[in-house]
Biopython code that builds the backbone (N, CA, C, O; Angstrom):
import numpy as np
from Bio.PDB.StructureBuilder import StructureBuilder

atoms = [
    (1, "MET", "N", (-1.250, -12.352, -22.648)),
    (1, "MET", "CA", (-2.505, -11.700, -22.484)),
    (1, "MET", "C", (-3.725, -12.994, -23.173)),
    (1, "MET", "O", (-3.355, -13.871, -23.954)),
    (2, "ALA", "N", (-5.113, -12.856, -22.701)),
    (2, "ALA", "CA", (-5.565, -13.921, -23.330)),
    (2, "ALA", "C", (-5.967, -13.829, -24.831)),
    (2, "ALA", "O", (-5.951, -12.758, -25.437)),
    (3, "GLU", "N", (-6.220, -14.654, -25.226)),
    (3, "GLU", "CA", (-6.433, -14.655, -26.593)),
    (3, "GLU", "C", (-7.611, -15.291, -27.213)),
    (3, "GLU", "O", (-8.112, -16.350, -26.835)),
    (4, "ASN", "N", (-7.955, -14.665, -28.055)),
    (4, "ASN", "CA", (-9.731, -14.686, -28.580)),
    (4, "ASN", "C", (-9.809, -16.311, -29.021)),
    (4, "ASN", "O", (-8.838, -16.835, -29.566)),
    (5, "GLN", "N", (-10.684, -16.848, -28.823)),
    (5, "GLN", "CA", (-10.867, -18.055, -29.688)),
    (5, "GLN", "C", (-12.401, -18.177, -29.560)),
    (5, "GLN", "O", (-13.089, -18.170, -28.540)),
    (6, "LEU", "N", (-12.881, -18.328, -31.290)),
    (6, "LEU", "CA", (-14.042, -17.936, -31.730)),
    (6, "LEU", "C", (-14.942, -17.528, -30.720)),
    (6, "LEU", "O", (-15.818, -18.024, -30.012)),
    (7, "GLY", "N", (-14.307, -16.254, -30.952)),
    (7, "GLY", "CA", (-15.225, -14.871, -30.208)),
    (7, "GLY", "C", (-14.950, -14.912, -28.911)),
    (7, "GLY", "O", (-14.918, -13.841, -28.305)),
    (8, "MET", "N", (-14.763, -15.811, -28.400)),
    (8, "MET", "CA", (-14.564, -16.007, -26.661)),
    (8, "MET", "C", (-13.052, -15.846, -26.029)),
    (8, "MET", "O", (-11.992, -16.370, -26.370)),
    (9, "GLU", "N", (-13.327, -15.032, -25.105)),
    (9, "GLU", "CA", (-12.021, -15.000, -24.063)),
    (9, "GLU", "C", (-11.877, -15.596, -23.049)),
    (9, "GLU", "O", (-12.751, -15.747, -22.195)),
    (10, "GLU", "N", (-10.511, -16.106, -22.998)),
    (10, "GLU", "CA", (-9.933, -17.055, -21.932)),
    (10, "GLU", "C", (-10.445, -16.143, -20.506)),
    (10, "GLU", "O", (-10.834, -14.983, -20.642)),
    (11, "GLU", "N", (-10.403, -16.704, -19.369)),
    (11, "GLU", "CA", (-10.750, -16.401, -18.064)),
    (11, "GLU", "C", (-9.272, -15.917, -17.995)),
    (11, "GLU", "O", (-8.327, -16.516, -18.508)),
    (12, "PRO", "N", (-9.187, -14.638, -17.223)),
    (12, "PRO", "CA", (-7.858, -13.913, -16.796)),
    (12, "PRO", "C", (-7.152, -14.792, -15.584)),
    (12, "PRO", "O", (-7.844, -15.324, -14.716)),
    (13, "GLU", "N", (-6.182, -14.861, -15.600)),
    (13, "GLU", "CA", (-5.389, -15.338, -14.467)),
    (13, "GLU", "C", (-5.268, -14.559, -13.415)),
    (13, "GLU", "O", (-4.890, -13.391, -13.501)),
    (14, "ILE", "N", (-5.519, -15.028, -12.533)),
    (14, "ILE", "CA", (-5.636, -14.143, -11.219)),
    (14, "ILE", "C", (-4.354, -14.921, -10.135)),
    (14, "ILE", "O", (-4.057, -16.115, -10.151)),
    (15, "ILE", "N", (-3.847, -14.022, -9.387)),
    (15, "ILE", "CA", (-2.881, -14.625, -8.576)),
    (15, "ILE", "C", (-3.232, -13.696, -7.243)),
    (15, "ILE", "O", (-3.909, -12.675, -7.365)),
    (16, "TYR", "N", (-2.761, -14.098, -6.079)),
    (16, "TYR", "CA", (-2.765, -12.977, -4.830)),
    (16, "TYR", "C", (-1.815, -12.830, -4.345)),
    (16, "TYR", "O", (-1.244, -13.851, -3.963)),
    (17, "ILE", "N", (-1.128, -11.455, -4.098)),
    (17, "ILE", "CA", (-0.107, -11.472, -3.397)),
    (17, "ILE", "C", (-0.007, -10.623, -2.084)),
    (17, "ILE", "O", (-1.021, -9.934, -2.189)),
    (18, "ALA", "N", (0.390, -10.378, -1.313)),
    (18, "ALA", "CA", (0.488, -10.032, 0.253)),
    (18, "ALA", "C", (1.586, -8.989, 0.046)),
    (18, "ALA", "O", (2.681, -9.079, -0.510)),
    (19, "ASP", "N", (0.715, -7.555, 0.909)),
    (19, "ASP", "CA", (1.258, -6.537, 1.111)),
    (19, "ASP", "C", (2.245, -6.641, 2.187)),
    (19, "ASP", "O", (2.306, -7.713, 2.789)),
    (20, "ASP", "N", (2.918, -5.814, 2.472)),
    (20, "ASP", "CA", (3.892, -5.668, 3.625)),
    (20, "ASP", "C", (2.857, -5.750, 4.759)),
    (20, "ASP", "O", (3.474, -5.777, 5.823)),
    (21, "GLU", "N", (1.642, -5.796, 4.940)),
    (21, "GLU", "CA", (0.968, -5.850, 6.419)),
    (21, "GLU", "C", (0.372, -7.518, 6.202)),
    (21, "GLU", "O", (-0.324, -8.022, 7.083)),
    (22, "GLY", "N", (0.677, -8.168, 5.133)),
    (22, "GLY", "CA", (0.119, -9.405, 5.298)),
    (22, "GLY", "C", (-1.327, -9.678, 4.434)),
    (22, "GLY", "O", (-1.647, -10.801, 4.044)),
    (23, "ASN", "N", (-2.094, -8.526, 4.217)),
    (23, "ASN", "CA", (-2.650, -8.542, 3.446)),
    (23, "ASN", "C", (-3.058, -9.152, 1.831)),
    (23, "ASN", "O", (-2.612, -8.313, 1.049)),
    (24, "GLU", "N", (-3.483, -9.866, 1.335)),
    (24, "GLU", "CA", (-3.487, -10.393, 0.198)),
    (24, "GLU", "C", (-4.292, -9.645, -0.785)),
    (24, "GLU", "O", (-5.516, -9.559, -0.684)),
    (25, "GLU", "N", (-3.650, -9.136, -1.679)),
    (25, "GLU", "CA", (-4.485, -8.396, -2.927)),
    (25, "GLU", "C", (-4.548, -9.292, -4.316)),
    (25, "GLU", "O", (-3.814, -10.228, -4.634)),
    (26, "GLU", "N", (-5.511, -8.789, -4.949)),
    (26, "GLU", "CA", (-5.667, -9.887, -6.218)),
    (26, "GLU", "C", (-5.253, -9.032, -7.202)),
    (26, "GLU", "O", (-5.375, -7.807, -7.235)),
    (27, "PHE", "N", (-4.630, -9.951, -8.203)),
    (27, "PHE", "CA", (-3.569, -9.299, -9.444)),
    (27, "PHE", "C", (-3.995, -9.921, -10.665)),
    (27, "PHE", "O", (-4.232, -11.099, -10.396)),
    (28, "GLU", "N", (-4.187, -9.708, -11.772)),
    (28, "GLU", "CA", (-4.363, -10.332, -12.959)),
    (28, "GLU", "C", (-3.096, -10.286, -13.820)),
    (28, "GLU", "O", (-2.492, -9.270, -14.165)),
    (29, "VAL", "N", (-2.806, -11.525, -14.101)),
    (29, "VAL", "CA", (-1.209, -11.678, -15.045)),
    (29, "VAL", "C", (-1.799, -11.454, -16.492)),
    (29, "VAL", "O", (-2.641, -12.041, -17.170)),
    (30, "ILE", "N", (-0.858, -10.168, -16.699)),
    (30, "ILE", "CA", (-0.938, -9.424, -18.004)),
    (30, "ILE", "C", (-0.578, -10.358, -19.349)),
    (30, "ILE", "O", (-1.211, -10.663, -20.360)),
    (31, "MET", "N", (0.761, -10.655, -18.841)),
    (31, "MET", "CA", (1.797, -11.750, -19.397)),
    (31, "MET", "C", (2.523, -12.177, -18.743)),
    (31, "MET", "O", (2.739, -11.737, -17.614)),
    (32, "LYS", "N", (3.295, -13.456, -19.407)),
    (32, "LYS", "CA", (4.576, -13.997, -18.804)),
    (32, "LYS", "C", (5.113, -14.314, -20.073)),
    (32, "LYS", "O", (4.491, -14.509, -21.117)),
    (33, "PHE", "N", (6.991, -14.361, -19.770)),
    (33, "PHE", "CA", (7.673, -14.704, -20.885)),
    (33, "PHE", "C", (8.788, -14.996, -20.331)),
    (33, "PHE", "O", (8.924, -14.725, -19.138)),
    (34, "GLU", "N", (9.699, -15.527, -20.954)),
    (34, "GLU", "CA", (11.250, -15.934, -20.881)),
    (34, "GLU", "C", (12.139, -15.004, -21.315)),
    (34, "GLU", "O", (11.686, -14.239, -22.166)),
    (35, "VAL", "N", (13.187, -14.851, -21.013)),
    (35, "VAL", "CA", (14.140, -14.071, -21.726)),
    (35, "VAL", "C", (15.295, -14.752, -22.546)),
    (35, "VAL", "O", (16.236, -15.199, -21.890)),
    (36, "ASP", "N", (15.318, -14.867, -23.826)),
    (36, "ASP", "CA", (16.341, -15.912, -24.510)),
    (36, "ASP", "C", (17.697, -15.860, -24.036)),
    (36, "ASP", "O", (18.220, -14.881, -23.504)),
    (37, "GLY", "N", (18.142, -16.783, -24.221)),
    (37, "GLY", "CA", (19.817, -17.448, -23.398)),
    (37, "GLY", "C", (19.511, -17.226, -21.804)),
    (37, "GLY", "O", (20.463, -16.762, -21.175)),
    (38, "SER", "N", (18.352, -17.485, -21.086)),
    (38, "SER", "CA", (18.365, -17.398, -19.556)),
    (38, "SER", "C", (17.260, -18.169, -19.452)),
    (38, "SER", "O", (16.360, -18.366, -20.268)),
    (39, "GLU", "N", (17.455, -18.657, -18.165)),
    (39, "GLU", "CA", (16.215, -19.631, -17.238)),
    (39, "GLU", "C", (15.333, -18.655, -16.496)),
    (39, "GLU", "O", (14.477, -18.999, -15.681)),
    (40, "ALA", "N", (15.581, -17.533, -16.806)),
    (40, "ALA", "CA", (14.513, -16.704, -15.765)),
    (40, "ALA", "C", (13.106, -16.386, -16.574)),
    (40, "ALA", "O", (12.915, -16.086, -17.752)),
    (41, "LYS", "N", (12.084, -16.598, -15.326)),
    (41, "LYS", "CA", (10.850, -16.170, -16.244)),
    (41, "LYS", "C", (10.468, -15.025, -15.480)),
    (41, "LYS", "O", (10.791, -14.583, -14.377)),
    (42, "TYR", "N", (9.662, -14.663, -16.414)),
    (42, "TYR", "CA", (9.007, -12.885, -15.647)),
    (42, "TYR", "C", (7.638, -12.406, -15.999)),
    (42, "TYR", "O", (7.246, -12.127, -17.132)),
    (43, "MET", "N", (6.925, -12.344, -14.830)),
    (43, "MET", "CA", (5.587, -11.979, -15.238)),
    (43, "MET", "C", (5.052, -10.798, -14.674)),
    (43, "MET", "O", (5.283, -10.372, -13.543)),
    (44, "MET", "N", (4.260, -10.255, -15.612)),
    (44, "MET", "CA", (3.408, -8.442, -15.436)),
    (44, "MET", "C", (2.447, -9.091, -14.737)),
    (44, "MET", "O", (2.166, -10.290, -14.739)),
    (45, "VAL", "N", (1.890, -8.038, -14.037)),
    (45, "VAL", "CA", (0.828, -8.034, -13.377)),
    (45, "VAL", "C", (0.028, -6.442, -12.847)),
    (45, "VAL", "O", (0.611, -5.449, -12.411)),
    (46, "ALA", "N", (-1.197, -6.595, -13.024)),
    (46, "ALA", "CA", (-1.680, -5.418, -12.458)),
    (46, "ALA", "C", (-3.040, -5.723, -11.585)),
    (46, "ALA", "O", (-3.616, -6.810, -11.536)),
    (47, "PRO", "N", (-3.420, -4.511, -10.907)),
    (47, "PRO", "CA", (-4.109, -4.757, -9.668)),
    (47, "PRO", "C", (-5.557, -5.232, -10.465)),
    (47, "PRO", "O", (-5.807, -4.845, -11.606)),
    (48, "VAL", "N", (-6.325, -5.990, -9.806)),
    (48, "VAL", "CA", (-7.785, -6.156, -9.998)),
    (48, "VAL", "C", (-8.694, -5.167, -9.377)),
    (48, "VAL", "O", (-9.751, -4.945, -9.968)),
    (49, "ASP", "N", (-8.427, -4.497, -8.201)),
    (49, "ASP", "CA", (-8.707, -3.269, -7.658)),
    (49, "ASP", "C", (-9.640, -2.250, -8.454)),
    (49, "ASP", "O", (-9.005, -1.418, -9.102)),
    (50, "PRO", "N", (-10.856, -2.172, -8.518)),
    (50, "PRO", "CA", (-11.648, -1.469, -9.518)),
    (50, "PRO", "C", (-10.862, 0.143, -9.032)),
    (50, "PRO", "O", (-10.523, 0.876, -9.961)),
    (51, "GLU", "N", (-10.698, 0.450, -8.099)),
    (51, "GLU", "CA", (-9.848, 1.873, -7.508)),
    (51, "GLU", "C", (-8.409, 2.205, -8.092)),
    (51, "GLU", "O", (-7.907, 3.281, -8.417)),
    (52, "ALA", "N", (-7.880, 0.797, -8.114)),
    (52, "ALA", "CA", (-6.473, 1.077, -8.859)),
    (52, "ALA", "C", (-6.327, 1.863, -10.262)),
    (52, "ALA", "O", (-7.102, 1.823, -11.218)),
    (53, "ASP", "N", (-5.043, 2.635, -10.118)),
    (53, "ASP", "CA", (-4.921, 3.671, -11.088)),
    (53, "ASP", "C", (-4.685, 2.082, -12.461)),
    (53, "ASP", "O", (-4.251, 1.004, -12.055)),
    (54, "GLU", "N", (-4.989, 2.253, -13.675)),
    (54, "GLU", "CA", (-5.403, 1.199, -14.935)),
    (54, "GLU", "C", (-3.959, 1.359, -15.194)),
    (54, "GLU", "O", (-3.579, 0.358, -15.802)),
    (55, "SER", "N", (-2.955, 2.220, -14.987)),
    (55, "SER", "CA", (-1.449, 2.365, -15.350)),
    (55, "SER", "C", (-0.469, 1.496, -14.740)),
    (55, "SER", "O", (0.575, 1.116, -15.271)),
    (56, "ASP", "N", (-0.970, 1.156, -13.356)),
    (56, "ASP", "CA", (-0.409, 0.348, -12.375)),
    (56, "ASP", "C", (-0.122, -1.232, -13.095)),
    (56, "ASP", "O", (-0.871, -2.154, -13.416)),
    (57, "VAL", "N", (1.013, -1.066, -13.144)),
    (57, "VAL", "CA", (1.548, -2.798, -13.680)),
    (57, "VAL", "C", (2.768, -2.831, -13.083)),
    (57, "VAL", "O", (3.551, -1.882, -13.039)),
    (58, "TYR", "N", (2.992, -4.252, -12.480)),
    (58, "TYR", "CA", (4.196, -4.286, -11.906)),
    (58, "TYR", "C", (4.982, -6.028, -12.528)),
    (58, "TYR", "O", (4.424, -6.889, -13.208)),
    (59, "ALA", "N", (6.135, -6.026, -12.074)),
    (59, "ALA", "CA", (7.013, -7.076, -12.795)),
    (59, "ALA", "C", (7.430, -7.672, -11.751)),
    (59, "ALA", "O", (7.777, -7.119, -10.707)),
    (60, "PHE", "N", (7.417, -9.049, -12.019)),
    (60, "PHE", "CA", (8.215, -9.651, -11.022)),
    (60, "PHE", "C", (8.885, -11.153, -11.850)),
    (60, "PHE", "O", (8.381, -11.734, -12.811)),
    (61, "ARG", "N", (10.073, -11.484, -11.162)),
    (61, "ARG", "CA", (10.686, -12.869, -11.621)),
    (61, "ARG", "C", (10.068, -13.736, -10.889)),
    (61, "ARG", "O", (9.360, -13.478, -9.916)),
    (62, "TYR", "N", (10.363, -15.000, -11.419)),
    (62, "TYR", "CA", (9.079, -16.024, -11.120)),
    (62, "TYR", "C", (9.643, -17.208, -11.180)),
    (62, "TYR", "O", (10.530, -17.411, -12.009)),
    (63, "GLU", "N", (9.230, -18.184, -10.319)),
    (63, "GLU", "CA", (9.884, -19.627, -10.548)),
    (63, "GLU", "C", (8.448, -20.879, -9.899)),
    (63, "GLU", "O", (8.041, -20.832, -8.739)),
    (64, "GLU", "N", (8.022, -21.673, -10.735)),
    (64, "GLU", "CA", (7.099, -22.566, -10.258)),
    (64, "GLU", "C", (7.657, -23.689, -9.749)),
    (64, "GLU", "O", (8.660, -24.214, -10.232)),
    (65, "GLU", "N", (6.932, -24.184, -8.581)),
    (65, "GLU", "CA", (7.547, -25.288, -8.010)),
    (65, "GLU", "C", (5.931, -25.828, -7.747)),
    (65, "GLU", "O", (5.182, -25.170, -7.024)),
    (66, "GLY", "N", (5.464, -27.137, -8.433)),
    (66, "GLY", "CA", (4.432, -27.685, -8.871)),
    (66, "GLY", "C", (3.202, -26.525, -8.843)),
    (66, "GLY", "O", (3.137, -25.799, -9.835)),
    (67, "ASP", "N", (2.295, -26.329, -7.834)),
    (67, "ASP", "CA", (1.324, -25.274, -8.236)),
    (67, "ASP", "C", (1.473, -24.265, -7.685)),
    (67, "ASP", "O", (0.693, -23.329, -7.865)),
    (68, "ASP", "N", (2.682, -24.179, -6.737)),
    (68, "ASP", "CA", (2.850, -22.791, -5.965)),
    (68, "ASP", "C", (4.020, -21.861, -6.964)),
    (68, "ASP", "O", (4.962, -22.356, -7.582)),
    (69, "ILE", "N", (3.729, -20.725, -6.922)),
    (69, "ILE", "CA", (4.526, -19.720, -7.583)),
    (69, "ILE", "C", (5.389, -18.684, -6.489)),
    (69, "ILE", "O", (4.871, -18.196, -5.485)),
    (70, "LYS", "N", (6.540, -18.507, -6.835)),
    (70, "LYS", "CA", (7.464, -18.010, -5.943)),
    (70, "LYS", "C", (7.848, -16.594, -6.706)),
    (70, "LYS", "O", (8.528, -16.590, -7.732)),
    (71, "LEU", "N", (7.320, -15.356, -6.068)),
    (71, "LEU", "CA", (7.945, -14.007, -6.945)),
    (71, "LEU", "C", (9.248, -13.569, -6.348)),
    (71, "LEU", "O", (9.829, -13.828, -5.294)),
    (72, "PHE", "N", (9.508, -12.803, -7.408)),
    (72, "PHE", "CA", (11.029, -12.055, -6.836)),
    (72, "PHE", "C", (11.029, -10.994, -7.502)),
    (72, "PHE", "O", (10.851, -10.898, -8.716)),
    (73, "VAL", "N", (11.327, -9.732, -6.369)),
    (73, "VAL", "CA", (11.240, -8.443, -7.035)),
    (73, "VAL", "C", (12.409, -8.044, -7.618)),
    (73, "VAL", "O", (13.358, -7.930, -6.841)),
    (74, "ILE", "N", (12.647, -7.749, -9.019)),
    (74, "ILE", "CA", (13.451, -7.453, -9.578)),
    (74, "ILE", "C", (14.285, -6.159, -9.330)),
    (74, "ILE", "O", (13.832, -5.016, -9.396)),
    (75, "GLN", "N", (15.507, -6.488, -9.050)),
    (75, "GLN", "CA", (16.380, -5.230, -7.914)),
    (75, "GLN", "C", (17.645, -4.856, -9.267)),
    (75, "GLN", "O", (18.247, -3.783, -9.306)),
    (76, "ASP", "N", (17.820, -5.835, -10.148)),
    (76, "ASP", "CA", (19.107, -5.512, -10.751)),
    (76, "ASP", "C", (18.492, -4.406, -12.050)),
    (76, "ASP", "O", (17.360, -4.401, -12.535)),
    (77, "ASP", "N", (19.484, -3.651, -12.339)),
    (77, "ASP", "CA", (19.060, -2.440, -13.451)),
    (77, "ASP", "C", (19.158, -2.707, -14.915)),
    (77, "ASP", "O", (18.781, -1.939, -15.800)),
    (78, "ALA", "N", (19.846, -4.180, -15.115)),
    (78, "ALA", "CA", (19.826, -4.518, -15.976)),
    (78, "ALA", "C", (18.801, -5.423, -16.190)),
    (78, "ALA", "O", (18.016, -5.186, -17.108)),
    (79, "GLU", "N", (18.655, -6.466, -15.480)),
    (79, "GLU", "CA", (17.728, -7.260, -15.771)),
    (79, "GLU", "C", (16.301, -6.837, -15.913)),
    (79, "GLU", "O", (15.521, -7.412, -16.672)),
    (80, "TRP", "N", (15.859, -5.426, -14.877)),
    (80, "TRP", "CA", (14.936, -4.419, -15.207)),
    (80, "TRP", "C", (14.507, -3.943, -16.896)),
    (80, "TRP", "O", (13.443, -3.996, -17.513)),
    (81, "GLU", "N", (15.734, -3.524, -17.223)),
    (81, "GLU", "CA", (15.863, -3.194, -18.626)),
    (81, "GLU", "C", (15.158, -4.030, -19.603)),
    (81, "GLU", "O", (14.206, -3.763, -20.336)),
    (82, "ILE", "N", (15.917, -5.221, -19.429)),
    (82, "ILE", "CA", (15.220, -6.217, -20.334)),
    (82, "ILE", "C", (13.747, -6.404, -20.109)),
    (82, "ILE", "O", (12.876, -6.202, -20.955)),
    (83, "VAL", "N", (13.590, -6.755, -19.044)),
    (83, "VAL", "CA", (11.910, -6.698, -18.680)),
    (83, "VAL", "C", (10.879, -5.859, -19.114)),
    (83, "VAL", "O", (9.792, -6.305, -19.482)),
    (84, "GLU", "N", (11.216, -4.416, -19.088)),
    (84, "GLU", "CA", (10.695, -3.145, -19.642)),
    (84, "GLU", "C", (10.662, -2.863, -21.011)),
    (84, "GLU", "O", (9.725, -2.321, -21.598)),
    (85, "GLU", "N", (11.959, -3.337, -21.617)),
    (85, "GLU", "CA", (11.761, -3.442, -23.050)),
    (85, "GLU", "C", (10.962, -4.506, -23.399)),
    (85, "GLU", "O", (10.124, -4.126, -24.217)),
    (86, "THR", "N", (10.848, -5.767, -23.114)),
    (86, "THR", "CA", (10.118, -6.452, -23.634)),
    (86, "THR", "C", (8.573, -6.125, -23.388)),
    (86, "THR", "O", (7.733, -6.236, -24.281)),
    (87, "PHE", "N", (8.325, -5.769, -22.273)),
    (87, "PHE", "CA", (6.778, -5.239, -22.124)),
    (87, "PHE", "C", (6.349, -4.097, -22.878)),
    (87, "PHE", "O", (5.195, -3.995, -23.294)),
    (88, "ASN", "N", (7.286, -3.187, -23.077)),
    (88, "ASN", "CA", (7.404, -2.292, -24.292)),
    (88, "ASN", "C", (6.968, -2.471, -25.608)),
    (88, "ASN", "O", (6.255, -1.756, -26.312)),
    (89, "THR", "N", (7.677, -3.863, -25.892)),
    (89, "THR", "CA", (7.464, -4.193, -27.435)),
    (89, "THR", "C", (5.972, -4.932, -27.077)),
    (89, "THR", "O", (5.185, -4.690, -27.993)),
    (90, "PHE", "N", (5.607, -5.427, -26.440)),
    (90, "PHE", "CA", (4.289, -6.250, -26.210)),
    (90, "PHE", "C", (3.448, -5.305, -26.344)),
    (90, "PHE", "O", (2.446, -5.650, -26.971)),
    (91, "VAL", "N", (3.467, -3.950, -25.905)),
    (91, "VAL", "CA", (2.317, -3.104, -25.691)),
    (91, "VAL", "C", (1.968, -2.338, -26.907)),
    (91, "VAL", "O", (0.861, -1.841, -27.115)),
    (92, "GLU", "N", (3.187, -2.267, -27.844)),
    (92, "GLU", "CA", (3.542, -1.690, -29.049)),
    (92, "GLU", "C", (2.758, -2.905, -30.061)),
    (92, "GLU", "O", (1.892, -2.542, -30.857)),
    (93, "GLU", "N", (2.996, -3.786, -29.989)),
    (93, "GLU", "CA", (2.111, -4.719, -30.961)),
    (93, "GLU", "C", (1.030, -4.872, -30.497)),
    (93, "GLU", "O", (0.226, -5.282, -31.335)),
    (94, "GLU", "N", (0.565, -4.703, -29.360)),
    (94, "GLU", "CA", (-0.699, -5.078, -28.909)),
    (94, "GLU", "C", (-1.695, -3.802, -29.776)),
    (94, "GLU", "O", (-2.722, -4.060, -30.402)),
    (95, "GLU", "N", (-1.088, -2.416, -29.615)),
    (95, "GLU", "CA", (-1.438, -1.212, -30.119)),
    (95, "GLU", "C", (-1.506, -1.274, -31.717)),
    (95, "GLU", "O", (-2.424, -0.785, -32.375)),
    (96, "GLU", "N", (-0.683, -1.774, -32.108)),
    (96, "GLU", "CA", (-0.489, -2.067, -33.640)),
    (96, "GLU", "C", (-1.715, -2.942, -34.101)),
    (96, "GLU", "O", (-2.377, -2.713, -35.113)),
    (97, "GLU", "N", (-1.921, -3.955, -33.237)),
    (97, "GLU", "CA", (-2.885, -4.996, -33.554)),
    (97, "GLU", "C", (-4.637, -4.476, -33.285)),
    (97, "GLU", "O", (-5.622, -4.928, -33.869)),
    (98, "ASP", "N", (-4.607, -3.538, -32.354)),
    (98, "ASP", "CA", (-5.907, -2.952, -32.515)),
    (98, "ASP", "C", (-5.817, -1.922, -33.383)),
    (98, "ASP", "O", (-6.962, -1.484, -33.497)),
    (99, "GLY", "N", (-5.136, -1.350, -33.999)),
    (99, "GLY", "CA", (-5.315, 0.086, -34.976)),
    (99, "GLY", "C", (-5.543, -0.927, -36.166)),
    (99, "GLY", "O", (-5.825, -0.270, -37.168)),
    (100, "LYS", "N", (-5.528, -2.163, -36.408)),
    (100, "LYS", "CA", (-5.882, -2.643, -37.466)),
    (100, "LYS", "C", (-7.330, -2.789, -37.622)),
    (100, "LYS", "O", (-7.795, -3.265, -38.657)),
]
sb = StructureBuilder()
sb.init_structure("model")
sb.init_model(0)
sb.init_chain("A")
sb.init_seg("    ")
for serial, (resi, resn, name, xyz) in enumerate(atoms, 1):
    if name == "N":
        sb.init_residue(resn, " ", resi, " ")
    sb.init_atom(name, np.array(xyz, "f"), 0.0, 1.0, " ", f" {name:<3s}", serial, name[0])
structure = sb.get_structure()
């Protein structure tokens, strides 16, 4: 998530993901993280579309090749549990910080 620096927020990272019909949709990268003991990298994204449900967050495993990013759908239940636990921990920490 963007960090505050001298009261200014960084520009959000935006990526474009093609839907099943080939139409590109705009998503904001909420967070990126790696899992300890693994080389796997994960990304949580949310739609930028103002009509989208604010609770829509999607997770992908990704690989970087230069400036290109390849996204992979998480299909393994054990892998999904790790991603979900990491995201929930992040949300809890953000809520605690906001409550201070």
